[in-house]
N, C-alpha and C positions, 0 to 999 in steps of 0.2 A: 573531473565531476560528470556523473550520470547528467546525459541531458534532460532526463526526465525530472530530474531535483533542481539541474538551474534552473530549467523553466519554471516550475513551482518555487523556485525563491525569488524570482526577477517577479514575477503573479504580485506573492505576499509584498515584494516593496513597493509594489506600484499602488496596492491597497493602501502599506500603512501609510505610504505619500497621502492620499487622497485622504485618509480620513481625519489623520492629521491636521490636514489641513484645515477640513470644513469643523473641527471638535477648537481649533484657534480660534477661529473666528467668528463676530456676530452676526446674526443674521437678520441680513436689511429688508426690510419693505414699505416703501413707499416715505423715505429717509426715516425710517422708523426702527432705531434698535432697539432690540431684546435683552433685557441680563440678566445675570445669574440670577438674581434674587426675585424674579419673576415679573418688576416693574420694566417699563420702560423707557428708554433715552430719546429725545428729538433735540434738535438746535432749533433756535428762536431767531431768526436772521431777520437783518433792518427792512427789510423791502414787504413782509407781513405786515398787514394793518390790525389796531387795536382788537376787530370785528375776527380778525382771520386767526391771533395768539387764541382770544377766546374761546371759539370754536374747536382750537385744540384739547385747552383747559377744559372744556366741559365733554369731549367724546374721551380724556385719557381717565385709564385706572388708575386708582390708589396706587401709589410706590411710585408711580411713573417721576420721569425728570426730566423740564425741559430747560438749556442751557441758551440763554443770550448770549450770542456769538460776537456779536459784529461793537462796532463803538456806540452807536447814538441809534434813539426809541424815539419815536412823536409820540405827542395825542395818547398815551399809555395810561387805561385808566382798567384795570383788569381783574376780575372775582374768584377768588380762591373756592371752590366748594367743594377741594375734595382734599386728600391728600399727598401734595403734589411738593416733588422739589423745586424750588427752582433756583438756579443757582446761574453764577458767573464768575469764568477764571480770570477776567481781565480787566473786571469793574466795569463794564458796560452804564451808560449814561444812559438814563430815563429820563424823560419829560414830562410830568404827568401833563391830561388833557384839562383839567382846571373845572372842567362839563362832567356836570350826570348824562353816563348813556341810559338807553332804553332800560338795557337789564339791570343795572342799576333802581334807577324806579321802580321796575316790577317788584323786587326785591325791598322794597319802599325805606332804601337806604337815603341818607339824607344829608351824605357829606362827600364832597369830593375830595379823590383821594387818587394813588398809584397802584396799591394794591391793597383789596377786602381779602381778609380772610375770614370767612363764616363757619358756622357754629359746627358744618361737616368738616371742615379742613383740618381736625385733630390729626396730630404726626406731622403737618406741614412743615417746610423750611422754608425761609429765604437769605441766601447767604449772593456775597458778594457783588452786591448792586451799588450802583450811584442811584441814585432819587435826585432829581433836583424838582422838588414841589410845588414851585413860585407860584401864585394863584387859585393854589390847590388846599385845601380845607387840613388834608394829610399825606406825608409822602406815605404810610402805610396804617393801616387801620385794622386792630385782631378787637373782633367782634365776636364775644359768647362763644369762644372756642377752649378747647383745650391742647394741651403738650404740645403748641405750636414755638417753630424756635428762628428768630430773626437775630442774623450774625452777621457781625464783619462787611456791615453793609453803609454807606453815607450818605446821609439822609439831611439836604439842604433847603431850607424856607418851608411854604406851607403854617399855620397855622399853631398847630404841634407835629414837628417831627414825626415823630409813633406816637399814636394813641391806643391805648391798650382798655379796653372796657369789658366787664362781665365775664370774663376767664379766669380762669383755673388753671396752673405748670403751662407758666408761659418765660421762658427765655429769652431775654434780650442782653445778648452777648456781644461784646468786642464791634460796638457800631460807632462812629462819629457822625452825633447830632448837632444840627448848628443852624442859623441862622432864624430861627420861625419868629412870626410876630407873636406869638404865645411862647410855650416848651418845645422845648427838648424833647422829653419826654411826661408823656402824661400817663395815670395811672388812675383807672375809676371801678371799684367795685369787681377788687383785683386778689385773688387770693392764690397760694404756694407757689410764687413766685419767684425768680434770680432777673436781677439787675447787675451785670457783673462788666469788669472790664471795658467799660464803655467810655465815649470822651464826647462831654456835653458841652458846650461852649457856645457865648455870642447870643442868646437867645433872648427876646424882652423880656418874657416872664423868667420863670423857674426854669433853672436845667431841668431837674423833674419834681412834677408835683401829680402828687398821690391823694386819692379819697376813698374812704373806705376799705383797705385796704387792712391782708390782714394772712399772716404768714409768708411773711414775701422777705427776702433777701437780699437789700442794695448792697454792692462793698466790690470795695479796686476798682470803684471809678473817679476818673478825674473830670471837676466840673469847677469851669472856670468863666469870667467877665460875661454872667448871667444878668440881666439886668437888676433883677429881682431876687431872689433864694438860689441860691445853691443847690438847696433841696426842700423841698416842702408838705406837709401832711397837713390835712382839712378832715373833718367828718369824727370819722373815725380808723383808728390804726389798732390792728392791738397784731404781738406777738410777730413783731415786726427786727428784722437789726437792720441797721443802718453804717456797717461797718468799716476802716480802712481805705475809704475814700478820702483823694486831695483835692478837698474844696477851696479856692482861692479868689479874690480877686471878683467876688458876686458883692449885692449889696448886705446881704446877709448868707453866712454859712449854711448852716441847719435849721429852718424855722420849725417846731413843730406847735401846730393849731386849730390840731383836734384830741378828742377824748382817747387818752391812750391805754391801754390793758396789756403791761408786762413787753412793753418795747423795749430795746437797749440802742445807745446812740453810743458806738465804743472805738475806740482804736482809730479816729480822725486826726485827719489836720485840717484846719478851721481858721484860718490866717486871712487877713488882708482883704480883710472887709470893707465896703466904700461906705460913706458918708454922702448922701443924695436928698439936699432939701425938695428936689420934685419930686419922690416918688410917693406911688399912688399909696404907698403905707402911711405915707408923713413921715418925713427928716426925722423927728426922732426915733424913729424905729427899723433907723437903716444904720451899719456902718459895724453889727455885732456879729460874734464868730458863733456864737448859739443863742436862740430868742426864742423863749415862750408868749404866744401870744395870746390874747382876749379869752379864743376858745379851747385854752389848754387845761384838761382835765384830767385827774387818775381815774379811772374807772376801779369803784370798790376798793378792794385793798392790793386790786394790784398795784405797782411801780415804774415811771419811768426813769430807767437806768441811764445817767450819763456817765461816764467814766473813761479815765483812759485814753484824753483828746489829745490835741494839742492842737493849743488855745492862743494866736499871736499877734499880733500888729493890727488887729482891727480897731478903726477909726474910732471908734465909738466905746462898748464892752466888751469883753474878750466871752460875756457870757451874762445876756441879761434876761429878768422875767417882767413880763408885765403889770405895771405898777397897782392894780386893782386885785392881782392873785394872789394867792396864800404865798406865803414863802415856801421857797425847793428847795429841795436837798441835794445837791450836786455831787456825784462821788471821787474819786482821784484822778484830777487829771492836770494841765501842768500849763502856767499861764507864764511860759517864759521870764519867771522873775522867782530870786531867791525871799523877798520883799513883801511881807502880806500888805502892804502898804501900796505895795505898784502894783498889783493880781489886776484892775480894773475890772471887775464882777463888779456887778449891779447888787444894790441894797436889800434888794428885795432877795436873794438866795445867799444859802449856806455851802459854804467851800471848804474842801479841806486845800490846804498845800502843800504838794510836792517841793522835792529839793533835788537839783544837781550837781552830784560830787564826784570827784575825781577817786581814781582804786588804781594800784598798782597788781599786777599778774604779772610773775617772771619777768619783770623791770621793761615792762608795757604798760604804757599811760594809758587809761581808758576812763571813761566818761560812765555815770550812772546813775538811772533815775533812782528816787526813793519816793513812796509813802510818807504822810504824815507821821507814822506810826516811826523812820526810817529802813522799813522794810525796804531791798531790793526789788524792781521791778522790770519783769520780763516779758508782758504784753503790754506794748507799744503803738501811737501811731507811729510815723517815720518822720523826723523833723531834722533840717541841716544847723548847725552854730561852727564858730570860730573858737578854735584852739591856739593860744602861743604859748612855744616851750622855747626856753631861751631868744627870744628872740623871732624865732621862725614861725611863720602861720601857718596852720592849717586847717580847709574845711571839710569836718566830718557829718555824714550819716547817724544821726541815731536810730537805730533800730530795734523796737521793741524794749525800748529801755538803755541801752549803751552803745558804747562806741569805743573804739580800740582807734588810738592815735597816731602814736609813738612807739616803738619797742625798741629793746637793747637800750635804754637808758642806763646811764653808768650809777649805781649804787650805791656807792661812795662816797658821791656830791648829791648836794642840793639844789634840785631844779628850779627857773623861776617858771610860774607855770599860771598862766592868766584864760580863763573862761566868759567868751563873750555870753552873756544872758542881758535880755531886755535892751538889746544897742549900747552895754558899756561890757567892760570888761572886768572880769571879780577875780583878784588876787588867792589862787590857796598856795598851802603850803606845805610841798611834795617832795615826796624820795622814793626813787623808783627802790623796789620789793626785789630783793636776790633771788628769793626760795620761789621756788617751782611751784605754779597753783595755789600759792598763796596770797590770798587778798590784805589790801593794806590801805585801807583810808588815809586817806588825806586831808589836811585841815582848812579850811578855807574859812576866810575872814567876815563871810558872810553867812558861815553854818546856820545861823541861830535867827535867820530873819531880818538880822539888820547890817547893813549898808557898810561894806567893807571898803578898804582902799582902792583906786579904780587907776586903769592903763588906761590908755590913749581908748578913746570911743573911735572905732572905723564908722564909715558909711553902712559896709554889708551889711543885711541884716538890722537895720537901725530900726524899731520901731514907726508908725507914724501915729502913735496914741501921743496927745499932748495933754500937758494941764500937771499939776502938783495933785498928789495925794496924801491923807491922813488918817492916821490910825491910833486910837489910844484905847487899851481895853485886852484883854483877856479873857476867851472862849473858856467857860465853866460848863461843862456838859451839853454840849450842842451849842447854846445857845452864848453870844457875845453880852456882855456887860458893859453897856456903855461905850458900846465901840460904831464904827461907820467909815468907812470907806464909800471914796466918792472918786470920779473919775477927773474932775480939773474941780476950783474954789464956785464956779459958779455952778445955780442946782440946774439949768437945764431941764425940759422939757422930754425928760427920759418916763419911760415907763405909757405910754399911748401909743394912741392906733391914729391919731392925728393932731399935726403943730400945734390948733388950737387950746387944744386941753391945756389945761394947767397940769405941772407937775406935783406932786405930793412926795416929801421924804417924809419917811417914818422911820426909816433908820438907829435914829436915835432913840429908839425903845428898847435896844438891846438884844431883839432878837432877829434883825436882818444882816449883823455882819459879817466878815471870813471867820469862821469857827475856829482859824489857827491852830488846824493841826488834829482837832476831838474828832474829827467825824471819824468813822470805820467803815474804809470798803467796805466790809465783811456787813455789812447790815444793807446796802443797799438793798438787795435781792437778786442781781445778776446770775449767782446761780441758780435760781428756779427759774426765770426767763428763759434762759439760756438752756434749759435741762428740756423744755419743751420739742426743740430741737427739728422741729417740720420744716422748717427754712433749711436746714444742711439737709432733708434727703434729697434735693430737687437732683430729677438725670443729666449733668452734663449732656449740652448738645451733642447729637450724634452727625456721620460725615454724611452730608449729600449723598451719596451712589457708595454703591460696592462695586470692586472690581468682579469681571466675568472669571469664575472661576479655572481656575489650568487645568483641567483633566488627562491633557495631551501625555503628560508622561503612564499613568497607568494603560492607557491605550494601547501606546506601545510596546509594553509588557504584556499584557493580552495576545496583542498580535505575534510577535515575537513567540510566545507559548506556542501560538499554533503553527506556525509557521514547523517548530523545531519536532510536532506532534506529526505533521504530513512529511518531513524529514523521516522521521524516523519510523513511521507506516510505512513509506513505500521502499527503504530498505530494509524491512521485515518481510517483504510481499516480497522481493527481488531473493531473497533464501530461500524462500519455500518454492519458487518456479524454478 
């Protein structure tokens, strides 16, 4: 190779190496990294004081990312007054200070906190941090903000783990909220917001307490062992969806004590609510899966829709209405009973009775929920039950109304099938179907609401509800004639907010009993309520930062092209010399 060509080639390679190195590296200045999207990145170390961190927040630009990198941080009380991404990749433990600093006082803030998002924090994110808020009012406060995301944090203690107020389009996603002296999550004057996939437990009041909310979606949360209610609504609530939550071991499951307009309580599992005679709500207002309070009202012609929920093993009523309220008509729900006399639904509620049957598809034993008209249900809360087939016991998850139990059953013989419903086993006449894709219903000895033959009861899944029930009369046009459903032979002080107020059982007037399946879920108006759709339009939480765009390949290609041109030009020049 010509010496000049070789020199040009070496210089070009050196230039290529230097440019590629610069393109692949971030630019560092005072421990600050410039991200590809224009935001800055800066680590927050534990040797920084709260004032030092606050100063960095205050001098940041919108879109900057701050990462808590160390294990523990003390006396933290930070105000987020910009669009900031505040993250931790190792669940850094932050202890809140429990005191109002001068910065908070100047802004008129009257509650202590760990992180406070203001009206100027739109688009901000708090993610991956463990916040110990003992001694503070709240771990996190979002006040008068829009489009703020609080996700994948652990917040323990405080009066409320998280408080959101006067805000719009807030995403509370994937957090673990526990051990607050009041509520795990409190929503006040909030709209268009999403509360999803959170674990909320062991709080002294409710798991979620909401007041004056609209177009909010509370979905797929696990809420348990709270001292009052799993989910509570107060004052006003409109166009709010409470769906697919697993709510158990609270004093009540879902408590609606608000003026409601087009709200939907649907496909939730509301189980194992416990009675508490010491409760601030009054002992006879506890132990219910679903409870309507004294302040519940339907707004105008709108209707609260309560349907396709699994209500079982609650110590008082599966569903209960305040005794002075007007009778309320529930949609289709499953009360873990094929027998209308054992649904444990309050006499002030009209309720349809669903059925759990078996069926066979291609020699596979399956379970199928059916509504009161006998139509198969394909949208429902998830729950478990036990099934015995020829002496073998199976525990199955019933999802969206159906579960497969055993495959490849012999279609030439009858099989001994018993299904656990309400803590008792009910025998089904069952034969497998050998035709592919053809459903074949089996006949239960309790298929018409009458108690059939029973196998031995097992302790697994037995109901905590005690007492006997009675039922006479058949529903006519949605109103029962001479019907009466009770939870026990004793009248009890149900339907009050205080144990000192005597009960009034008016269910013998023929209007308060179980409807025995004559109510049509199509009349509940759930289609109109769901069609609003605004609660579903919330944009999922975005990631906290973007990786630097890698353009080194393009640069290499350009430099190689330049090198080729130089070498080609040099050779052409030599030809003319």
